[in-house]
MMTF fields as JSON, N, C-alpha, C and O atoms, coordinates in Angstrom:
{
  "mmtfVersion": "1.0.0",
  "mmtfProducer": "UNKNOWN",
  "numBonds": 255,
  "numAtoms": 256,
  "numGroups": 64,
  "numChains": 1,
  "numModels": 1,
  "chainsPerModel": [1],
  "groupsPerChain": [64],
  "chainIdList": ["A"],
  "bondAtomList": [4, 2, 8, 6, 12, 10, 16, 14, 20, 18, 24, 22, 28, 26, 32, 30, 36, 34, 40, 38, 44, 42, 48, 46, 52, 50, 56, 54, 60, 58, 64, 62, 68, 66, 72, 70, 76, 74, 80, 78, 84, 82, 88, 86, 92, 90, 96, 94, 100, 98, 104, 102, 108, 106, 112, 110, 116, 114, 120, 118, 124, 122, 128, 126, 132, 130, 136, 134, 140, 138, 144, 142, 148, 146, 152, 150, 156, 154, 160, 158, 164, 162, 168, 166, 172, 170, 176, 174, 180, 178, 184, 182, 188, 186, 192, 190, 196, 194, 200, 198, 204, 202, 208, 206, 212, 210, 216, 214, 220, 218, 224, 222, 228, 226, 232, 230, 236, 234, 240, 238, 244, 242, 248, 246, 252, 250],
  "bondOrderList": [1, 1, 1, 1, 1, 1, 1, 1, 1, 1, 1, 1, 1, 1, 1, 1, 1, 1, 1, 1, 1, 1, 1, 1, 1, 1, 1, 1, 1, 1, 1, 1, 1, 1, 1, 1, 1, 1, 1, 1, 1, 1, 1, 1, 1, 1, 1, 1, 1, 1, 1, 1, 1, 1, 1, 1, 1, 1, 1, 1, 1, 1, 1],
  "groupList": [{"groupName": "MET", "atomNameList": ["N", "CA", "C", "O"], "elementList": ["N", "C", "C", "O"], "formalChargeList": [0, 0, 0, 0], "bondAtomList": [1, 0, 2, 1, 3, 2], "bondOrderList": [1, 1, 2], "singleLetterCode": "M", "chemCompType": "L-PEPTIDE LINKING"}, {"groupName": "GLN", "atomNameList": ["N", "CA", "C", "O"], "elementList": ["N", "C", "C", "O"], "formalChargeList": [0, 0, 0, 0], "bondAtomList": [1, 0, 2, 1, 3, 2], "bondOrderList": [1, 1, 2], "singleLetterCode": "Q", "chemCompType": "L-PEPTIDE LINKING"}, {"groupName": "LYS", "atomNameList": ["N", "CA", "C", "O"], "elementList": ["N", "C", "C", "O"], "formalChargeList": [0, 0, 0, 0], "bondAtomList": [1, 0, 2, 1, 3, 2], "bondOrderList": [1, 1, 2], "singleLetterCode": "K", "chemCompType": "L-PEPTIDE LINKING"}, {"groupName": "LEU", "atomNameList": ["N", "CA", "C", "O"], "elementList": ["N", "C", "C", "O"], "formalChargeList": [0, 0, 0, 0], "bondAtomList": [1, 0, 2, 1, 3, 2], "bondOrderList": [1, 1, 2], "singleLetterCode": "L", "chemCompType": "L-PEPTIDE LINKING"}, {"groupName": "GLU", "atomNameList": ["N", "CA", "C", "O"], "elementList": ["N", "C", "C", "O"], "formalChargeList": [0, 0, 0, 0], "bondAtomList": [1, 0, 2, 1, 3, 2], "bondOrderList": [1, 1, 2], "singleLetterCode": "E", "chemCompType": "L-PEPTIDE LINKING"}, {"groupName": "ILE", "atomNameList": ["N", "CA", "C", "O"], "elementList": ["N", "C", "C", "O"], "formalChargeList": [0, 0, 0, 0], "bondAtomList": [1, 0, 2, 1, 3, 2], "bondOrderList": [1, 1, 2], "singleLetterCode": "I", "chemCompType": "L-PEPTIDE LINKING"}, {"groupName": "ALA", "atomNameList": ["N", "CA", "C", "O"], "elementList": ["N", "C", "C", "O"], "formalChargeList": [0, 0, 0, 0], "bondAtomList": [1, 0, 2, 1, 3, 2], "bondOrderList": [1, 1, 2], "singleLetterCode": "A", "chemCompType": "L-PEPTIDE LINKING"}, {"groupName": "HIS", "atomNameList": ["N", "CA", "C", "O"], "elementList": ["N", "C", "C", "O"], "formalChargeList": [0, 0, 0, 0], "bondAtomList": [1, 0, 2, 1, 3, 2], "bondOrderList": [1, 1, 2], "singleLetterCode": "H", "chemCompType": "L-PEPTIDE LINKING"}, {"groupName": "THR", "atomNameList": ["N", "CA", "C", "O"], "elementList": ["N", "C", "C", "O"], "formalChargeList": [0, 0, 0, 0], "bondAtomList": [1, 0, 2, 1, 3, 2], "bondOrderList": [1, 1, 2], "singleLetterCode": "T", "chemCompType": "L-PEPTIDE LINKING"}, {"groupName": "ARG", "atomNameList": ["N", "CA", "C", "O"], "elementList": ["N", "C", "C", "O"], "formalChargeList": [0, 0, 0, 0], "bondAtomList": [1, 0, 2, 1, 3, 2], "bondOrderList": [1, 1, 2], "singleLetterCode": "R", "chemCompType": "L-PEPTIDE LINKING"}, {"groupName": "VAL", "atomNameList": ["N", "CA", "C", "O"], "elementList": ["N", "C", "C", "O"], "formalChargeList": [0, 0, 0, 0], "bondAtomList": [1, 0, 2, 1, 3, 2], "bondOrderList": [1, 1, 2], "singleLetterCode": "V", "chemCompType": "L-PEPTIDE LINKING"}, {"groupName": "SER", "atomNameList": ["N", "CA", "C", "O"], "elementList": ["N", "C", "C", "O"], "formalChargeList": [0, 0, 0, 0], "bondAtomList": [1, 0, 2, 1, 3, 2], "bondOrderList": [1, 1, 2], "singleLetterCode": "S", "chemCompType": "L-PEPTIDE LINKING"}, {"groupName": "ASP", "atomNameList": ["N", "CA", "C", "O"], "elementList": ["N", "C", "C", "O"], "formalChargeList": [0, 0, 0, 0], "bondAtomList": [1, 0, 2, 1, 3, 2], "bondOrderList": [1, 1, 2], "singleLetterCode": "D", "chemCompType": "L-PEPTIDE LINKING"}, {"groupName": "GLY", "atomNameList": ["N", "CA", "C", "O"], "elementList": ["N", "C", "C", "O"], "formalChargeList": [0, 0, 0, 0], "bondAtomList": [1, 0, 2, 1, 3, 2], "bondOrderList": [1, 1, 2], "singleLetterCode": "G", "chemCompType": "PEPTIDE LINKING"}, {"groupName": "PRO", "atomNameList": ["N", "CA", "C", "O"], "elementList": ["N", "C", "C", "O"], "formalChargeList": [0, 0, 0, 0], "bondAtomList": [1, 0, 2, 1, 3, 2], "bondOrderList": [1, 1, 2], "singleLetterCode": "P", "chemCompType": "L-PEPTIDE LINKING"}, {"groupName": "TYR", "atomNameList": ["N", "CA", "C", "O"], "elementList": ["N", "C", "C", "O"], "formalChargeList": [0, 0, 0, 0], "bondAtomList": [1, 0, 2, 1, 3, 2], "bondOrderList": [1, 1, 2], "singleLetterCode": "Y", "chemCompType": "L-PEPTIDE LINKING"}],
  "groupTypeList": [0, 1, 2, 3, 4, 4, 1, 5, 6, 7, 3, 8, 9, 0, 10, 4, 4, 0, 11, 12, 10, 10, 6, 9, 1, 4, 8, 4, 5, 6, 3, 3, 8, 9, 9, 10, 1, 0, 3, 0, 4, 9, 4, 6, 4, 9, 4, 1, 6, 13, 6, 12, 13, 5, 10, 3, 13, 12, 4, 9, 14, 14, 7, 15],
  "groupIdList": [1, 2, 3, 4, 5, 6, 7, 8, 9, 10, 11, 12, 13, 14, 15, 16, 17, 18, 19, 20, 21, 22, 23, 24, 25, 26, 27, 28, 29, 30, 31, 32, 33, 34, 35, 36, 37, 38, 39, 40, 41, 42, 43, 44, 45, 46, 47, 48, 49, 50, 51, 52, 53, 54, 55, 56, 57, 58, 59, 60, 61, 62, 63, 64],
  "secStructList": [7, 2, 2, 2, 2, 2, 2, 2, 2, 2, 2, 2, 2, 2, 2, 2, 2, 2, 2, 2, 2, 2, 2, 2, 2, 2, 2, 2, 2, 2, 2, 2, 2, 2, 2, 2, 2, 2, 2, 2, 2, 2, 2, 2, 2, 2, 2, 2, 2, 2, 2, 6, 1, 7, 7, 7, 6, 6, 7, 7, 7, 6, 6, 7],
  "xCoordList": [66.013, 65.445, 65.563, 65.865, 65.32, 65.41, 66.839, 67.052, 67.813, 69.221, 69.516, 70.224, 68.988, 69.19, 68.539, 69.11, 67.352, 66.667, 67.458, 67.538, 68.042, 68.868, 70.107, 70.49, 70.727, 71.91, 71.562, 72.312, 70.439, 70.004, 69.736, 70.119, 69.086, 68.805, 70.113, 70.258, 71.058, 72.361, 73.081, 73.606, 73.109, 73.785, 73.104, 73.774, 71.789, 71.055, 71.424, 71.634, 71.504, 71.893, 73.324, 73.603, 74.219, 75.609, 75.705, 76.474, 74.942, 74.95, 74.449, 75.014, 73.41, 72.887, 73.917, 74.091, 74.6, 75.637, 76.789, 77.293, 77.197, 78.29, 77.884, 78.704, 76.635, 76.137, 76.206, 76.563, 75.862, 75.955, 77.403, 77.677, 78.323, 79.744, 80.216, 80.905, 79.854, 80.256, 79.685, 80.371, 78.453, 77.836, 78.579, 78.821, 78.943, 79.714, 81.081, 81.54, 81.726, 83.039, 82.943, 83.822, 81.893, 81.707, 81.58, 82.162, 80.819, 80.66, 81.991, 82.335, 82.737, 84.025, 85.029, 85.781, 85.049, 85.955, 85.623, 86.528, 84.348, 83.949, 84.412, 84.905, 84.256, 84.703, 86.216, 86.706, 86.946, 88.406, 88.875, 89.857, 88.191, 88.544, 88.371, 89.22, 87.27, 87.057, 88.136, 88.62, 88.516, 89.557, 90.904, 91.614, 91.252, 92.517, 92.5, 93.489, 91.39, 91.285, 91.455, 92.144, 90.821, 90.934, 92.383, 92.882, 93.055, 94.451, 95.352, 96.285, 95.08, 95.876, 95.688, 96.65, 94.453, 94.194, 94.874, 95.448, 94.809, 95.44, 96.958, 97.57, 97.552, 99.0, 99.378, 100.409, 98.562, 98.834, 98.79, 99.604, 97.841, 97.759, 98.993, 99.517, 99.455, 100.663, 101.88, 102.696, 101.997, 103.13, 103.074, 104.097, 101.88, 101.707, 102.093, 102.78, 101.666, 101.984, 103.472, 104.069, 104.07, 105.485, 106.384, 107.521, 105.92, 106.736, 107.012, 108.037, 106.118, 106.29, 106.987, 107.356, 107.17, 107.737, 109.253, 109.885, 109.814, 111.261, 111.721, 111.165, 112.73, 113.275, 114.499, 115.444, 114.477, 115.602, 116.487, 115.997, 117.793, 118.721, 118.838, 119.194, 118.55, 118.708, 117.416, 117.361, 116.393, 115.152, 115.347, 115.937, 114.853, 114.923, 113.805, 112.716, 114.07, 112.999, 111.905, 112.172, 110.699, 109.57, 109.759, 109.127, 110.606, 110.739, 111.662, 111.827, 112.275, 113.141, 112.344, 112.907],
  "yCoordList": [89.157, 87.89, 86.842, 85.677, 87.282, 86.363, 85.854, 84.69, 86.715, 86.32, 85.2, 84.251, 85.296, 84.25, 82.941, 81.867, 83.029, 81.828, 81.154, 79.927, 81.945, 81.39, 80.705, 79.623, 81.338, 80.751, 79.448, 78.475, 79.43, 78.211, 77.102, 75.953, 77.439, 76.442, 75.905, 74.701, 76.802, 76.384, 75.48, 74.433, 75.869, 75.067, 73.713, 72.703, 73.692, 72.434, 71.498, 70.304, 72.034, 71.228, 70.706, 69.549, 71.55, 71.137, 70.028, 69.082, 70.14, 69.111, 67.786, 66.735, 67.821, 66.597, 65.965, 64.747, 66.786, 66.266, 65.655, 64.588, 66.329, 65.819, 64.527, 63.627, 64.441, 63.222, 62.05, 60.936, 62.307, 61.262, 60.812, 59.619, 61.769, 61.444, 60.588, 59.588, 60.97, 60.215, 58.804, 57.849, 58.664, 57.332, 56.46, 55.283, 57.028, 56.265, 55.881, 54.756, 56.803, 56.517, 55.433, 54.577, 55.468, 54.445, 53.06, 52.09, 52.978, 51.709, 51.237, 50.061, 52.156, 51.799, 51.383, 50.429, 52.078, 51.716, 50.331, 49.545, 50.024, 48.695, 47.614, 46.569, 47.859, 46.9, 46.713, 45.584, 47.809, 47.726, 47.042, 46.3, 47.281, 46.625, 45.122, 44.359, 44.688, 43.247, 42.658, 41.554, 43.389, 42.889, 42.768, 41.778, 43.757, 43.703, 42.529, 41.805, 42.333, 41.208, 39.881, 38.981, 39.766, 38.547, 38.315, 37.193, 39.369, 39.244, 38.877, 38.089, 39.442, 39.109, 37.646, 36.966, 37.164, 35.756, 34.849, 33.821, 35.229, 34.436, 34.384, 33.325, 35.512, 35.544, 34.73, 34.058, 34.782, 33.978, 32.492, 31.715, 32.099, 30.695, 30.298, 29.198, 31.187, 30.901, 30.762, 29.859, 31.655, 31.575, 30.278, 29.631, 29.909, 28.671, 27.473, 26.569, 27.455, 26.35, 26.343, 25.276, 27.515, 27.61, 27.202, 26.795, 27.294, 26.94, 25.446, 25.018, 24.655, 23.207, 22.715, 21.544, 23.593, 23.181, 23.174, 23.569, 22.72, 22.663, 23.955, 24.366, 24.591, 25.812, 25.445, 24.845, 25.805, 25.525, 26.763, 27.879, 26.555, 27.672, 28.396, 29.574, 27.733, 28.375, 29.014, 29.426, 29.104, 29.755, 31.264, 31.847, 31.877, 33.326, 33.939, 33.373, 35.086, 35.792, 36.202, 36.321, 36.416, 36.725, 37.994, 38.132, 38.914, 40.173, 40.074, 41.068, 38.913, 38.758, 38.371, 38.196],
  "zCoordList": [158.646, 159.066, 157.954, 158.211, 156.717, 155.59, 155.439, 155.096, 155.69, 155.599, 156.588, 156.25, 157.796, 158.804, 158.378, 158.568, 157.808, 157.338, 156.22, 156.171, 155.324, 154.255, 154.828, 154.381, 155.814, 156.436, 157.148, 157.071, 157.832, 158.52, 157.509, 157.729, 156.41, 155.37, 154.793, 154.582, 154.541, 154.008, 155.007, 154.627, 156.259, 157.285, 157.468, 157.68, 157.387, 157.504, 156.363, 156.579, 155.153, 153.995, 154.159, 153.847, 154.642, 154.849, 155.902, 155.734, 156.964, 158.008, 157.445, 157.747, 156.641, 156.03, 155.099, 155.103, 154.301, 153.407, 154.201, 153.853, 155.258, 156.088, 156.787, 156.969, 157.17, 157.796, 156.824, 157.207, 155.564, 154.541, 154.353, 154.225, 154.337, 154.182, 155.354, 155.155, 156.552, 157.743, 157.698, 158.06, 157.264, 157.172, 156.166, 156.429, 155.011, 154.014, 154.565, 154.364, 155.253, 155.825, 156.891, 156.992, 157.676, 158.708, 158.074, 158.56, 156.991, 156.282, 155.714, 155.822, 155.11, 154.518, 155.59, 155.393, 156.707, 157.801, 158.332, 158.614, 158.471, 158.947, 157.976, 158.399, 156.678, 155.667, 155.734, 155.723, 155.804, 155.863, 157.144, 157.124, 158.24, 159.499, 159.38, 159.842, 158.761, 158.556, 157.66, 157.912, 156.615, 155.71, 156.419, 156.24, 157.212, 157.953, 158.919, 159.032, 159.613, 160.544, 159.809, 160.289, 158.64, 157.85, 157.426, 157.507, 156.975, 156.562, 157.736, 157.582, 158.898, 160.081, 160.466, 160.822, 160.395, 160.701, 159.679, 160.04, 158.409, 157.361, 157.568, 157.427, 157.896, 158.121, 159.354, 159.357, 160.396, 161.591, 161.252, 161.749, 160.408, 159.984, 159.18, 159.349, 158.309, 157.524, 158.428, 158.246, 159.398, 160.322, 161.116, 161.34, 161.535, 162.293, 161.436, 161.912, 160.198, 159.298, 158.966, 158.825, 158.843, 158.519, 159.662, 159.426, 160.88, 162.041, 162.073, 162.603, 161.52, 161.512, 160.244, 160.159, 159.261, 157.982, 158.002, 158.982, 156.911, 156.751, 156.089, 155.07, 156.66, 156.093, 155.27, 155.782, 154.006, 153.128, 153.05, 152.875, 153.182, 153.193, 151.872, 151.852, 150.769, 149.465, 148.952, 147.794, 149.774, 149.36, 149.325, 150.235, 148.282, 148.192, 149.031, 149.127, 149.632, 150.348, 149.365, 148.17, 149.836, 148.953, 148.119, 147.072, 148.554, 147.823, 146.617, 145.909, 146.347, 145.176, 143.968, 142.888]
}
């Protein structure tokens, strides 16, 4: 009986630790989702602004 109680205590502790990990991951995912959304909006604004601009043939691509 004591062995079962020890196992239950161990499993309870593991569940609590895993719950903490999931909560931290949820917070981090929410932050990253907001950042991605912000970057997507920023890039859409750049594309919109670039569509009205003058394209020069001798401009190097950004990766150079």
